[in-house]
C-alpha positions, -999 to +999 in steps of 0.1 A: -539-093+331-515-121+325-518-149+297-493-176+296-459-156+296-474-124+284-489-095+304-513-069+294-520-039+315-557-023+314-556+013+325-528+031+346-543+056+366-538+075+396-558+086+425-557+120+444-552+119+481-578+119+507-581+148+529-562+135+557-530+128+534-515+160+541-486+171+515-494+142+492-503+155+455-512+122+438-511+084+448-497+062+419-501+025+421-474+002+433-455-012+399-431-033+416-446-065+404-445-050+366-409-038+372-398-073+380-418-088+348-411-060+324-403-085+297-435-100+299-454-065+293-469-065+259-488-034+259-507-008+279-545-006+268-566+027+279-599+028+282-608+065+286-585+098+291-594+104+327-565+109+352-578+075+371-571+057+339-539+073+326-528+094+353-496+072+360-487+062+324-459+088+325-445+073+356-446+037+345-431+047+310-402+062+327-393+027+339-408+001+314-409+001+275-442-009+265-467+003+235-498+021+247-531+017+230-561+039+233-584+062+216-568+092+196-580+114+225-569+092+251-532+090+234-533+128+230-541+133+266-511+109+276-487+126+251-494+158+269-488+142+302-453+129+290-448+163+273-457+182+310-430+157+329-403+159+299-405+121+291-399+115+255 
């Protein structure tokens, strides 16, 4: 979501591949626009802890610095994902 010169991300999930997508483990969103405008990103807001809502956060935070907001449980799950991928 963009408001004036600020950008806010609502959920940052992944999806699991369709049966015909052999050899693909996960599908993450194209974040090229976010990368090109990362100076505008003011925060990532997570609604819940399912993979379709948080699964791509670790991939995004590898490339963009932004605060992440969510419930204590959701943030805990994100921290576990970051730890599993060895991202601080």
